[in-house]
PAKE-999007 format. One record per residue (C-alpha): residue in one letter; x, y, z. Coordinates in Angstrom, 2 decimals, always signed. Example, Ala and Ser with C-alpha at 12.3 -4.5 7.8 and 13.67 -1.06 7.14 Angstrom:
A, +12.30, -4.50, +7.80 $
S, +13.67, -1.06, +7.14 $
This chain:
M, +197.97, -142.43, -143.53 $
F, +195.10, -144.80, -142.94 $
L, +192.11, -144.54, -140.63 $
N, +190.44, -147.70, -139.31 $
F, +186.76, -148.14, -138.52 $
K, +185.66, -151.32, -136.72 $
T, +182.40, -152.47, -138.21 $
K, +180.21, -155.53, -137.71 $
E, +178.38, -157.54, -140.25 $
R, +174.78, -158.09, -139.31 $
G, +174.21, -161.41, -137.62 $
A, +177.83, -162.44, -137.90 $
G, +179.51, -160.51, -135.13 $
V, +182.69, -160.23, -137.18 $
S, +184.67, -157.02, -136.98 $
Q, +186.23, -155.71, -140.16 $
P, +188.39, -152.61, -140.59 $
L, +187.56, -149.94, -143.16 $
R, +190.57, -148.06, -144.43 $
L, +190.30, -144.61, -145.91 $
H, +193.38, -143.20, -147.61 $
R, +194.50, -139.83, -146.26 $
S, +196.46, -137.53, -148.52 $
K, +199.31, -135.57, -147.00 $
L, +198.11, -132.10, -145.97 $
W, +201.21, -129.95, -145.73 $
T, +202.34, -130.12, -149.32 $
K, +203.95, -127.36, -151.35 $
S, +200.60, -126.63, -152.99 $
F, +198.85, -126.25, -149.62 $
V, +201.57, -123.94, -148.29 $
F, +201.35, -121.88, -151.49 $
L, +197.56, -121.61, -151.04 $
C, +198.07, -120.48, -147.42 $
V, +200.49, -117.78, -148.57 $
C, +198.06, -116.59, -151.26 $
V, +195.21, -116.32, -148.74 $
I, +197.43, -114.37, -146.32 $
I, +198.43, -111.97, -149.11 $
L, +194.78, -111.47, -150.10 $
G, +193.93, -110.82, -146.45 $
L, +196.65, -108.14, -146.22 $
I, +195.42, -106.53, -149.44 $
S, +191.89, -106.51, -148.01 $
L, +193.09, -104.79, -144.85 $
F, +194.54, -101.90, -146.85 $
T, +191.86, -101.61, -149.57 $
G, +189.11, -99.04, -149.24 $
A, +188.04, -95.49, -149.95 $
Y, +188.95, -94.23, -146.48 $
D, +192.59, -93.23, -146.08 $
I, +193.64, -94.98, -142.87 $
V, +197.25, -93.79, -143.25 $
G, +196.71, -90.09, -143.79 $
Q, +193.92, -89.55, -141.24 $
D, +194.31, -88.97, -137.51 $
D, +191.75, -91.65, -136.67 $
G, +193.10, -94.02, -139.30 $
L, +194.34, -96.62, -136.81 $
Q, +191.02, -96.59, -134.99 $
M, +189.08, -97.02, -138.23 $
F, +191.45, -99.83, -139.21 $
F, +190.37, -101.91, -136.21 $
I, +186.72, -100.82, -136.36 $
T, +186.08, -101.59, -140.03 $
R, +188.98, -103.19, -141.92 $
V, +189.90, -105.96, -139.46 $
P, +186.27, -107.07, -138.83 $
R, +185.57, -107.03, -142.57 $
T, +188.59, -109.18, -143.41 $
L, +187.81, -111.64, -140.61 $
S, +184.19, -111.83, -141.82 $
L, +185.40, -112.61, -145.34 $
M, +187.57, -115.44, -144.07 $
L, +184.91, -116.96, -141.82 $
T, +182.14, -116.64, -144.41 $
G, +184.26, -118.04, -147.23 $
A, +185.22, -121.08, -145.17 $
A, +181.65, -121.63, -143.96 $
M, +179.78, -121.41, -147.26 $
S, +182.38, -123.55, -149.03 $
M, +182.09, -126.16, -146.29 $
T, +178.28, -126.27, -146.57 $
G, +178.59, -127.00, -150.27 $
L, +181.05, -129.83, -149.61 $
V, +178.81, -131.42, -146.96 $
M, +175.68, -131.07, -149.09 $
Q, +177.36, -132.59, -152.13 $
L, +178.53, -135.57, -150.07 $
I, +175.22, -136.41, -148.46 $
T, +173.26, -135.92, -151.71 $
Q, +175.91, -137.66, -153.87 $
N, +175.58, -134.83, -156.41 $
R, +178.33, -132.38, -157.37 $
L, +175.91, -129.70, -158.59 $
V, +174.19, -129.24, -155.22 $
E, +174.82, -126.44, -152.74 $
P, +172.63, -124.03, -150.71 $
T, +172.02, -121.79, -153.74 $
S, +170.83, -124.62, -155.98 $
T, +168.62, -126.36, -153.39 $
G, +166.50, -123.42, -152.26 $
T, +168.14, -123.28, -148.81 $
I, +169.16, -119.65, -149.30 $
E, +165.61, -118.67, -150.31 $
W, +164.19, -120.45, -147.26 $
A, +166.60, -118.49, -145.06 $
G, +165.40, -115.26, -146.68 $
L, +161.78, -116.25, -145.99 $
G, +162.70, -116.91, -142.36 $
L, +164.26, -113.45, -142.05 $
L, +161.18, -111.87, -143.59 $
M, +158.78, -113.69, -141.26 $
V, +160.81, -112.50, -138.27 $
Y, +160.44, -108.91, -139.51 $
V, +156.69, -109.47, -139.89 $
V, +156.27, -110.75, -136.33 $
F, +158.83, -108.47, -134.68 $
P, +159.01, -104.91, -136.08 $
A, +162.59, -104.35, -134.88 $
P, +164.11, -107.81, -134.39 $
S, +167.53, -108.32, -132.83 $
L, +170.31, -110.16, -134.64 $
V, +169.65, -113.27, -132.55 $
L, +165.98, -113.33, -133.62 $
R, +166.93, -112.86, -137.28 $
M, +169.47, -115.66, -137.04 $
G, +166.95, -117.94, -135.32 $
G, +164.33, -117.40, -138.00 $
A, +166.81, -117.94, -140.83 $
I, +168.22, -121.12, -139.24 $
L, +164.77, -122.60, -138.55 $
F, +163.42, -121.98, -142.06 $
S, +166.69, -123.15, -143.64 $
F, +166.42, -126.43, -141.74 $
V, +162.77, -126.96, -142.72 $
G, +163.41, -126.12, -146.36 $
T, +166.49, -128.33, -146.64 $
M, +164.65, -131.25, -145.05 $
I, +161.81, -130.82, -147.55 $
F, +164.36, -130.95, -150.38 $
F, +165.98, -134.11, -148.96 $
L, +162.62, -135.82, -148.43 $
F, +161.77, -135.06, -152.04 $
L, +165.04, -136.63, -153.22 $
R, +164.42, -139.78, -151.17 $
R, +160.87, -140.28, -152.43 $
V, +161.34, -139.41, -156.10 $
R, +163.70, -141.39, -158.31 $
L, +165.45, -139.07, -160.75 $
R, +167.08, -140.41, -163.88 $
S, +169.70, -137.68, -164.20 $
S, +171.80, -135.87, -161.60 $
L, +171.27, -132.67, -163.59 $
I, +167.60, -132.68, -162.57 $
V, +168.45, -132.36, -158.86 $
P, +169.77, -128.75, -158.90 $
I, +167.06, -127.78, -161.39 $
V, +164.40, -129.01, -158.96 $
G, +166.14, -127.18, -156.13 $
M, +166.27, -123.92, -158.05 $
M, +162.61, -124.28, -159.04 $
L, +161.72, -124.78, -155.37 $
G, +163.84, -121.77, -154.47 $
A, +162.08, -119.67, -157.11 $
V, +158.69, -120.58, -155.64 $
I, +159.85, -119.65, -152.13 $
S, +161.38, -116.41, -153.44 $
A, +158.09, -115.50, -155.14 $
F, +156.20, -116.21, -151.91 $
S, +158.68, -114.02, -150.00 $
T, +158.09, -111.21, -152.50 $
F, +154.33, -111.54, -152.04 $
I, +154.68, -111.37, -148.24 $
G, +157.02, -108.40, -148.57 $
L, +154.54, -106.52, -150.77 $
A, +151.62, -107.39, -148.51 $
F, +153.40, -106.08, -145.39 $
Q, +155.38, -103.33, -147.17 $
M, +158.74, -104.91, -146.46 $
T, +160.18, -105.21, -149.93 $
Q, +163.18, -103.12, -148.85 $
S, +164.16, -105.81, -146.35 $
I, +164.07, -108.45, -149.10 $
E, +166.10, -106.34, -151.50 $
G, +168.69, -105.59, -148.82 $
W, +169.06, -109.29, -148.04 $
F, +169.47, -110.35, -151.68 $
V, +172.34, -107.90, -152.10 $
G, +175.01, -109.78, -150.16 $
S, +177.64, -107.26, -149.12 $
F, +180.30, -106.74, -146.46 $
A, +180.01, -102.94, -146.58 $
N, +178.15, -102.74, -143.26 $
V, +180.44, -105.10, -141.38 $
Q, +182.21, -103.44, -138.49 $
M, +183.13, -104.06, -134.88 $
G, +180.06, -105.17, -132.93 $
R, +178.18, -106.44, -136.00 $
Y, +180.13, -109.51, -137.05 $
E, +181.05, -111.37, -133.85 $
T, +178.30, -113.97, -134.25 $
L, +180.18, -115.27, -137.30 $
W, +182.66, -116.89, -134.90 $
I, +179.99, -119.57, -134.40 $
I, +181.12, -120.78, -137.80 $
L, +184.51, -121.78, -136.39 $
A, +182.85, -124.19, -133.97 $
V, +180.78, -125.64, -136.82 $
V, +183.90, -126.21, -138.95 $
I, +185.57, -128.06, -136.06 $
F, +182.45, -130.19, -135.60 $
V, +182.36, -131.08, -139.31 $
Y, +186.06, -132.02, -139.19 $
V, +185.46, -134.33, -136.22 $
Y, +182.38, -135.86, -137.85 $
A, +183.95, -135.97, -141.32 $
D, +184.40, -139.74, -141.59 $
R, +180.73, -140.47, -140.88 $
L, +179.66, -137.87, -143.45 $
T, +182.03, -139.43, -145.98 $
L, +180.52, -142.88, -145.37 $
V, +177.01, -141.48, -145.75 $
G, +178.11, -140.18, -149.15 $
L, +178.63, -143.81, -150.21 $
G, +174.91, -144.53, -149.88 $
E, +172.47, -145.69, -147.22 $
D, +173.12, -149.43, -147.58 $
I, +176.92, -149.15, -147.36 $
A, +176.80, -146.66, -144.47 $
T, +174.37, -148.86, -142.50 $
N, +176.47, -151.99, -143.10 $
L, +179.50, -150.12, -141.79 $
G, +177.72, -149.29, -138.53 $
V, +176.74, -145.69, -139.25 $
N, +173.25, -144.44, -138.37 $
Y, +172.39, -142.99, -141.77 $
N, +169.36, -140.92, -140.78 $
T, +171.09, -139.41, -137.73 $
V, +174.12, -138.34, -139.74 $
I, +171.89, -136.86, -142.46 $
L, +169.98, -134.93, -139.79 $
L, +173.22, -133.60, -138.29 $
G, +174.47, -132.64, -141.75 $
V, +171.28, -130.72, -142.54 $
A, +171.39, -129.02, -139.13 $
T, +174.99, -127.96, -139.77 $
I, +174.15, -126.55, -143.20 $
S, +171.11, -124.71, -141.82 $
L, +173.08, -123.21, -138.94 $
V, +175.80, -121.84, -141.21 $
V, +173.40, -120.55, -143.88 $
G, +171.20, -118.91, -141.22 $
V, +174.10, -117.13, -139.53 $
V, +175.63, -115.91, -142.81 $
S, +172.23, -114.82, -144.18 $
A, +171.43, -112.79, -141.07 $
V, +174.81, -111.04, -140.92 $
I, +175.93, -110.75, -144.57 $
G, +173.10, -111.73, -146.92 $
N, +172.91, -113.90, -150.02 $
L, +176.26, -115.24, -151.31 $
P, +175.53, -117.40, -154.37 $
F, +177.49, -120.32, -155.80 $
L, +180.46, -120.25, -153.40 $
G, +179.55, -123.71, -152.10 $
L, +179.44, -124.97, -155.68 $
I, +182.73, -123.59, -156.99 $
V, +185.16, -124.52, -154.24 $
P, +184.25, -128.16, -153.42 $
N, +184.22, -129.09, -157.11 $
I, +187.65, -127.60, -157.70 $
V, +189.07, -129.44, -154.68 $
S, +187.28, -132.72, -155.47 $
L, +188.58, -132.74, -159.04 $
A, +192.13, -132.44, -157.72 $
R, +191.97, -134.54, -154.54 $
G, +188.97, -136.89, -154.55 $
D, +185.99, -136.99, -152.20 $
D, +187.39, -137.59, -148.69 $
L, +185.86, -134.84, -146.55 $
R, +188.42, -134.82, -143.72 $
S, +191.47, -134.38, -145.92 $
N, +189.67, -131.96, -148.26 $
L, +188.14, -129.71, -145.60 $
P, +191.25, -127.54, -144.97 $
W, +191.67, -127.07, -148.73 $
V, +188.01, -126.18, -149.17 $
C, +188.06, -123.65, -146.32 $
L, +191.25, -121.97, -147.54 $
L, +190.16, -121.81, -151.16 $
G, +186.78, -120.42, -150.12 $
M, +188.52, -117.72, -148.08 $
G, +190.70, -116.80, -151.04 $
I, +187.89, -116.65, -153.62 $
I, +185.49, -114.53, -151.57 $
T, +188.29, -112.20, -150.44 $
A, +189.40, -111.73, -154.05 $
C, +185.79, -111.02, -155.12 $
D, +185.40, -108.50, -152.29 $
I, +188.62, -106.70, -153.25 $
I, +187.34, -106.46, -156.84 $
S, +183.98, -105.16, -155.60 $
R, +185.74, -102.40, -153.62 $
T, +188.10, -101.29, -156.37 $
L, +185.92, -101.59, -159.49 $
I, +184.12, -98.26, -159.10 $
M, +185.97, -96.80, -156.10 $
P, +185.00, -94.91, -153.92 $
F, +181.71, -96.79, -154.35 $
E, +181.26, -100.55, -153.98 $
V, +179.72, -103.21, -156.16 $
P, +177.91, -105.88, -154.09 $
V, +180.21, -108.86, -153.66 $
S, +177.27, -111.13, -154.51 $
L, +177.30, -109.69, -158.04 $
I, +180.97, -110.58, -158.61 $
L, +180.57, -113.97, -156.93 $
G, +177.35, -114.79, -158.76 $
T, +178.85, -113.95, -162.14 $
F, +181.88, -116.13, -161.55 $
G, +179.83, -118.91, -159.94 $
S, +177.24, -119.07, -162.70 $
F, +180.01, -119.46, -165.27 $
V, +181.52, -122.37, -163.28 $
F, +178.04, -123.89, -162.87 $
I, +177.48, -123.90, -166.63 $
V, +180.92, -125.42, -167.22 $
L, +180.17, -128.24, -164.75 $
I, +176.82, -128.99, -166.42 $
L, +178.43, -129.12, -169.86 $
K, +181.18, -131.35, -168.51 $
Q, +178.68, -133.84, -167.07 $
R, +176.77, -133.91, -170.36 $
R, +180.00, -134.52, -172.26 $
N, +180.95, -137.37, -169.91 $
R, +177.56, -138.98, -170.50 $
């Protein structure tokens, strides 16, 4: 399938079509991935220390805790994977995602500042602070990339992680000064243990964001080709970048306020999909969302069963796996050079 964009050359008034190749979505591989995600979701529904079958209130607990937790896993996995895909496109760097650009640390700082100003903030206030600081921090990172010419793509995530370390240190200082280190520690331990009915519904905002990214996918793909090409093809480069950063900040802020820090998910999934299918965002987005759902659900199942009846934070499992993939990608880029 082909998609046409009518573009005009400057000063010529001549329309030319741009054709982007679309890979077929409903292949055997995609159906197999769907089945795997459904199976993982069913396993998640029936995994836990509480016996929902042998207890009188088992059915009630099933809908209070298990169903919200599984839905949160699916929504969060799709969202964080999508943010990595969008960020990698608009930065033209495969090693970039919210964890390696400092966006996560900025969101944590926003949450902390909300706790400083409001002693008992609501979820909406926490989300607002995380979204605002994520947006500011991501814009600072992008402005740095536009003003500084870097010789190697490997330097970009290193700079982002250095910036994130500085922000994290500042957050620790603020937490110690206002005796709120417990809030910081609780945020860094990303976990779905506290997810239940009434505490996860704001994650449905993510679904609207995914739909928006799918509709806007072609413009984001063109921006990934560079400012000159995108401008020549009739795309307002700065506006699309701003919308992309706003989308990333919204998702990271919502997930940070509800779940916490989930490292490297946006790095793992888009790279796996891009290696197999190329860089077209629209055709890759369903794959990225599904694979993200599957990976985070699998990590959460491991975290619940490893030392049952206790839980290991899912961020520990995800971070271990993600750091290994990150190192492999760096070594691969060095080998290619």
